[in-house]
Structures are given as structure tokens and as C-alpha cells.
N, C-alpha and C positions, 0 to 999 in steps of 0.2 A: 871647276876640280871639283870631282864626285866626292860626298861626303862617305867617312867610313861608316860601315853597318858592323854594329858592337854586337856581341854577343846577347847583350841587355836589352837592346833594342830590338832584336828576333826574336827575343821571350815575349816581350809587350805585344808584339804583333799577333805572335800565335794565340796569346792568351784573348787579345780583342776578339780574335776571330773565331775561337771556342766560345766565347761567351755570347756571341751573335749568334752562331749556328744552333746553342743551346735553348737561345732567347726563342728562335725561330721555331725549333722543333715544339717547343712548350705551347707556343701560339697556336701551332697546327693543330696539336693534340686537342687545346681548347676548344677550336671552331668545330673541329669532327665530333667532339662531344656535344657541341649544342645543336648541330644539325641532326644528331643520331637521338635527340630528347623525344618523349612523346608528345604527339602534337599539341595536346592541350597545355601541358608543362611548356613546352617550347613557346607558346604563343604567350604567354603569361610572365615568363621569367627569361626567357633566352634573348641572347645579348642582340643578336640580329631583329629580331622582332621590336623589342626596345626601341633600335634606332629607327626603326621603320614606323613604330608607333609615333617617336616624337617627331619625325620629319611631317607625319600626318598630324598632329596639333598645331606645327609652324604654318602649314599650307592651308589647315581649313578643316571642317569637318563633315563633309561630304560624303565620304567612305561611311563613317558611322551613320548618318541620316540614312542611307542606302540599307545599312545594316537592320537600322530600328524599323524600317518599312518593311522588309522582307520578314521579321520576328512578327510584326503587327497582323500582317497578311494572312497570316496562320491560323489567325482567332478573329477578325474582324469581319463578319459577314457582307456578301457583297451586294449591290445595288441600292447603296446608302445615298442620301443626300449629303455633300459633303463641301466643307468650308475648308478652304488651304489658306493659311496664312506665311508670308504674304506672297509670294511669287508660286503659283501652282505649277508644281513639278512631279508630286508624288501620287495625287489623288485617281489616277488611270492606273498605275498600278495596284491601288487597293481596289479594281474594280467599281468605283462609283457610278453612280447612275446619274447625278447632275454634278457639277463644280460648279462653287462659287468660290472666286479670288477676293481676299481679304486685301485692300490696300488702304495703309493707314493715311486718315486724313483729318485735320483738326476742325474742319467745317463742319455745315449741316449734312448729316449723313443722307445718303443717296444709293443707288444701285444702278448699275450702266448695264444692259444686256448688250450681248457679244454682237459686233460689228465681223464685217467678213474681212477686215483689213487685218497683214500678214504680223502687225503687231502682236496679235491676240496669239497666235500660234506659234509663234518663232520658237526654236530649241526647246521643244517639249513635245510628251506622246500625244498631246491634243491640244483641245481649246478648250477654256472655262466659257461656262455659259452666260457668266455674267463677274463684274466687277461691284464689290461692294466697298464703296469710298465711305470710311468712319473711323473717329478715333474707339481705339480698341474697349476702353472704358464704358461705352455706350453701347457695346454690342447687344447686350442681354435685354437691353429695353428697345432696342430698334428690332432686333429678331429674336424674340424669346421661344425657346422650344422650339427651334427650325430644323437644327440640322442633326444628321444621325451620326456624323462623322466629323470630327474637328481635327484637323492635321496643323501642329504648329512647330516648324522645325527651325531652332535656332534663332528664334525671336525674343525671346522674353531678356536676354542679355541688354536689349536696347530700351528697354522700359523704364519709364521713371517712377512707375507704381504696377510693378508685376503682380501684385496680390490682388488688386482691383480689376486689374485686365483678368487674370485668371478666373476670378469671381464671375464676371460678365462673361467670360467664354463659357463658364459652364451653365448659367442661365439661358445661354443660346443652344444648347445641346435639347434634342427631342429627350422623352423619357427612354431608358436605356439606351441612349446614344453613347459614343464612343468618343476618346480622346487619344489622339497619337502625336506625343510631345519629346521633343530633344531641346536639350540648354546646354552649350559648352561649360565645362568644367575646368579643363586646362588645355587654352586655345590662346592663340596670338590675338592681340588689340584688332580689331576691324571695326568697320564702319564709323571710323573715329570722326568726331566727336561724341557719338552717338553710341558707346558702348560702355555700359556702366558698372557690370556687376558678370560672375559666376554663381553656379549652381551643382550642388551635391545633389546626388541621387536622393538624400535624406532628406533635402529641401523639398524636393517634387512629392514625398511622400505626405510631409506636412502641408503642402496645398492641398493634395486628395483628401486627407483626413479633415480638414477642417471644413472641405466642399460635399463630406458624404459621399466620395465615390469609392466604387470598388477598383481595386488596381489588380490587374491581371498580369502584368511585367513590369518590373523596375530593376533598373542597375545601372554602371558605368558602362560604356561601351569603349573599345580601345585601350586596352590597360597597358599603361607603360612599365609599371610594377603593382606590386599589391596594393596599393594605396593611392597611386595616381594613374586616372583615365581621363581621356580629352571630353568625352560628352557624357551626360547624363540623360537616361531614356525612361517613359513610363509611358503604357498603356492600362489606361483606365475606363470604368463605365459609370453611367449615371443611373442612381436606384429609378426602377426596379433592375437588378441584375440577374444576366441571364445563367450564370452562377457564381459560387463564391469566389472572393479574391483570394489566394495563396498566401496574405500576408502574416495572417494570424500566426502562423506557427514558423515565422521567418525570423532568425534570432537576431539579425540585422538590426532590427527596429522595436526590438524587447525594451532595450535601456532607453530610446528615444519616446517610446511610450508611457514608459514610467515617470518619466521626468514632465512630458507634458501633461501628464493626468489622463491620458488616453489609454482605456483599457482594451489591448488586441485579445482577439477569441471572443468577445462579447457578443450574445445571443441578440440584442437588441440590433435592431436591421439599422438604427440610425450609426452603428458602427460597424457597418459589414464593410471594411477594407481586405 
């Protein structure tokens, strides 16, 4: 037997329909507003961009590394002797003249020249000329002032002693040599159990300051909101620098410099960041 539809039931159904309709209209207006934002504002604050960037953080940081390489390519000169850590992927994009691939090895340091095996060239734009099998902390002693460009992309989160490895890397850079570096800040755990830490770009600034490097570019990449980004990026140069770094006038580091006793904008070449 069919239930009787009372006046009260009809009113409630119409009210539910009206509320649903108004909600859908408001949602449509919100999405339309977001899609019509200026590109820079939308990429930084938009809901769709935030969702995409969050997905990127979950999946890993390759998109951000490619963005960092594209930015660095505009400044780093071509034809350098390059060391890429650990799987050489981006050295050819940066127009390196020679490419050495650093492979972590806690045994006796040694370098292996390229063979003709497919393993050396698989899934990349070129073939590295050699592989350097070494503990990263020994790099500066084994190959002092050797490389015009060192590329380190999302490696330092896996190191037990990142400060020591950074210092060794700087010692291995030739005078006026370059360092292109990315590290995760907001990214999924990967390479477990050897995934130990995350870094803000302010931490990279301290690394560079302690090693007397000039900084040409430094920032977070793939912003989810104003304070959360997935990858920290830095392009720095060893003394003597080809041009002054821009950090002396950057307010992001003023408080950090004061807290650490570091004078921004000093004319002393030891403090030329």
C-alpha cells in the first residue's frame, strides 16, 4: 500500500532541492572565480593549483627538479665539467662538456670509466663519461676543485651527516664553480629506511653562508600555500663569483642573518652572498 504524501513532506523535499541547487550554484561561481584569477595569484592560492601541488608532493618531486634545472640553465654557463649526484639525468640539459655520475659507496673511493653497456645510457638524454664510487664525505679530498658544476637533486634527505657532505661537495667545486641543489621540504617518505630529514630553503641559505658561497637563486618550488612548498632550491657559486649574489637585499634572510651573527650586505668578500 502506497504511503500518502503529506503537505509537510512535499515542503521538505522542495526545501532540500532548493538548498542543493543553491549550493551547486555557489560552487560553480567559486570554481569560475578561481579559473579567472591572474595566473600568478591562481598558481599560488588557487584551489585547483593547491590540489595539483599536493598530489605532486605525494608522488615525488621530479616536476620541481625540472623547474629548478630550467631556472639554473638561464645562468649557469655551458661547457662545464659536471658531477651529478646520484643518477645522472639533468647534466645534458645544462649543456655539460663532461659528466661524472656519483654513486654512493662506503668502500675505497674509485672512478670507473664508461663502458658501452646499455646500463650506462638507459632512460636518459646521454651517457655519463664515468662513475665515481665514493662516500660523499670523502669527495672533497678525493677530487679537490675538480668540477665546474655539481648537480645534487633530492639527495640530502638521505644523508646521515648533510653538513659534512655539503662541505665536501664545496671543496670539490672548482674556483667559480656552480652548485645546483634541490631538497624536499614537504614530500612523502621515500627510500625508506634511508629517508631522514627535510629542508627549508632557509637551511640551504645557512649551508651556503657557512661555506662562503654566492647565492644566485634560492626559493621554494611548487607552493601549496604561502608557507608550504614541496621542494627547496638553490643555485650558488664558489668564490670568486662572476657577479654579486642578490641575497643582500632580500628581506627573507634579514632576521636569520641577525640571529646567526651574519652581516648581510657586507663589503667583505668573505660574506659575499
